N, C-alpha and C positions, 0 to 999 in steps of 0.2 A: 451411539446416535449423535449426529451433529446437531447442536442447539442453534436455533435461529431466534434472535431477539424479536420482540414484538415490533412490528412496523409502526411508524409514527402516524399520528393523526393531528389535524389542526387543534391548536390549543395546548399541545404537549410542551413541556419544559425541556430544553437542552442546555448543556453547559459547554463553555469554551475554556479550555485550560492550555497551558504551555508546559509540557513535560521536558522540553529540551531548551533550545535557544530563546533568548528574549526577543520580543517584538520590537522592530525598529520604527514602526509606523502605526498609525491608527487603523483599527479594523471596523470602524463604525459602518462603512459602506457594506461590508460583508454581513454585519449584524442586521442591517436593513434588509438585505436579501433574504436572510433566514426568517426574519419577521414577516416579510411578504409571503413566505410559504405558510404562514399561519402559526409559526412556532414562537414560544416565549423563550428568550435568550438570557441565560444567567452567565455572567463572566466570573472566573475564578481570580484569586489574588495574583496568580502568576501572569495574568494578561498585562498587568501594569508593573510587574516587579523586574528587578535586574540584579544580577550578581556576576560580575565579570561578563562572560559570554552568555550566561544562563538566565532563564526567567526566574530568578531567585535561586537560593542555594538548594542543595539536594533535598534537605528536610522539608523546605517549603513546597517544592515541586511535588514531592511524594504525598505530602499532607493534602495539598490542593486537589490532586487527582483522586486520592483516597476518599475524600469527603463526597465527591460526586459519584464515585463508584458505589458508595454505601447509601446514598440519598435515593429513596424510592420514588420521589417526585421527578427525578431527572431521568428522562427516557433515552437520552443519547449524549455522548460526550465527543466533541470534536476538538482536535488539537489545533491550537492557533497557528502553529508553524512547526517545522522540523528543525534541522540544523544538527545538533549533537547534544546528547544528554539523557535520553530515555533509558539507555542501558545502565546508567548510574543509579537509577531508582527502581528498576523493575523488580528486584528482589526484596524491596522494602514494602511492596504493595500486598495487601491482604484481599483476596478475591472471594472470601467466604460468602459475603452478602451478594456479590455480583453473581456468583455461581448459582445461587438460589433464584435469582431474578435478573437474568442477563439483559444488557442494553447495548445499543449500537455504539461501537467505538470507531471513530473516523480519523483518517490522516494518511500521510504517505511519507516517503523519505525516511528520516530517523524514526518515525512512528512505526515503521515496519517491525521494530523490536517488540512493540506492544501487540501489534496484530499477530505476529508469529507466536508470541507467548499465549495469546487467547486461544489459538487453534491447537497448539501443541499440548498445553496443560489443561484447558477447559473445554476443548472440542466445541468452541463457539465461533460463530460467524462474525466478521467485522468488515469494515468497508475501507478500501484503499482508494482515496479520492481527494478532490480539492480541499484545501484548508483556508480559513479566513485570510491568512496572509497572501494567498495566491488568488483570491476571488477577483480582484480588480483586473487582473490580466487574463482571467479564465475565459474560454469560449462559452457562449450560451449553451452549446451542446454538452460541454463537460459539467456545467452546473445543473443542467436539466437531468443529466444521468445521475448525479448525486441525489437530487430530489427524488427521482424515480426509485433509486435503491432504498432510500430511507422510508418512503411511503408505500413500498411493496409492489411497485410495478415491475414488469418484465424487462430486462435489459437485453437488447439485441444490437450488436455492432457489425458493420460491414465496411470494408475499405479495400483499396488497391495498393499493394506494397510496391515500392520502387526498388526493392532488393529481392533477389530470387528466393522464393520459399521452397519448402518441400510439401508437396501435395498429400492430402490424406484426410481422414475423418477420425475424431476421437471424442469420447465422452468420459468424463471423470470429475472429481472434485477439484475446484480451482484453488491454488495456493500461489504465494509469491510476494513480490515487493521489491524493495531496493536491494540490488545484488550485494553491495558492501555490507549492509545490515544483515542480510540473510547469512552471509559468511561469518559475520561477527558473533552470531548465536550458535554456530555449529559446536556440538559437543556439550551444549547446556540444556537445561530443562525447557528452554524456549525454542528449541530446534523442532521444526515440523517434520513429519514423515512424508517423504517425497514419493513413496511407492504407489504407483497407479494413479498419480495425480497429473493434472495439467498445470504446468508451472509458468508464471509470467515473471519477467525480470526487467529491471530498468536501472539506470544510474546516471550520474551527472558529474562532470569535472574530474573524471578518472582517466589516467593515461591508458593507452592500449595494453601496455605490459601488465598493468594492475588488473585489468579485466581478464587478460589471459591467465594470470596467476589464480584469480578467484574462480574462474571456470574450471581450471585444472583441479582445484580443490574439490569442487562438486563432482567432477568426473572421477577422480581417484578414490573418492569415498563411495562411489557406486550409485550416487544419486541420479545422475543424468541417464544412466542405463535403465532405470526403473520407471521413468516417466511415461505417460500416455501421450503427451504433447507438450510443445514448448512455444510460448508467446514472448517474443522479444520486443520490448517497448523502446522508448527513446534512450539513446546513449549520446548525450550531448554535452556541449561546453568542454570539449577536450582540447587542451592546449597543445599545439604541435611541439614535439621535442627537437632539439638540435640535430640528433641523429634519428631519423624516422624509424618507427617500429616495423613498418612494412606491411601492416594489415589494419583494416578498419575494425572497429568494435564488432560489426556484423560478421566480418570475415573470421575474426577471432572465435566468435561464438559458433559459427557454422563448422569450423574445424573441429570443435569439441564434440559435436553431435552428428556429424555427417555419416558416421558408421551405423547409426540407429535407423529405425524405419518409421518412427512416429511423425506426424505432421509438425512442421516448424514454420512459423511466420515471423517476419521482421517488420519493424517500423509501426508496430501497433500503437494506437493513440493512448498511451499511458506513460507516466513519468513526469519529469521536471520540464513540462511543456504546457503551453496555454490550453491545448486540447486534451487534458488529462482526464480520461473517462473513468467513471467509477467502476471498480472491480470488487466483487464480494468474495472474500476469502471464505472457503468452506462451502461455497455454493456448487451445486451440480451444474456442469458446463458442457456445452457441445461446441467443438471446434471443427470448422470445415475449411480446408485450404485447397483451392483449385488454381494452380499456377500462382499468379500474383493477387488473385482475389481471395479475400479472407472474410469469414463470417463467424462470429462468436455469440452464442446465446446463453444466458444465465436464467434457468427456470426457477 
């Protein structure tokens, strides 16, 4: 049975930690937003630490996150930012106390490693959503969706894609995250089971050939054939190559799944964009695609 952490209520304590890259700017404005939601915010040592690119060395980042995983007063942990580094500490974490009393873990990008691990190993829900580092640029709708997810409201999204979708309806458990990081945990204990799931993917700064390679790995391993639906978020900040690849990220992805019959939608508002809507991994989802119109509900 999939475990759902207790939803937050006003007065709850939450922690901000940085399991990956160090913060290059203040996140005081994000802390103010969280406090306006009625939450008490505690910051870890990694919020102000630095070790080369990282928010402190591996030992510090692991210890900082471990302390909040074990602290019963902390009801949610939100990653300050992504970058790179979570995979360096994931195997040093002890989830014994967390397993007995799960709490919400929030983040995206590199934090996909942690979110995937929570579902794969502990069968526990988590939230793919905005982080303090991205709060300043975030749309009000994306921040409101994070608040709704944390406090137990129902998430319903609808939009019109400007890329051709495949129509259909699907119901299943939602999984996903950053494509690069999903591929990086393949074959490890942090790899989720894709069978019968609705998968969402997004990425940033990857060349088309790299996206093609990663999607082919998922296809060759049989994962794409086993899905109930596919949600393609933002694939942005792609630097043009001297010799063009010849296909956009959306075209690359479509080519990998066109033979299947489940619904597929593109340009969903999730990923490294201002309108990065909260997605609850492990949540039962209903996806409806009718031409370019898309609706997703997380009950």
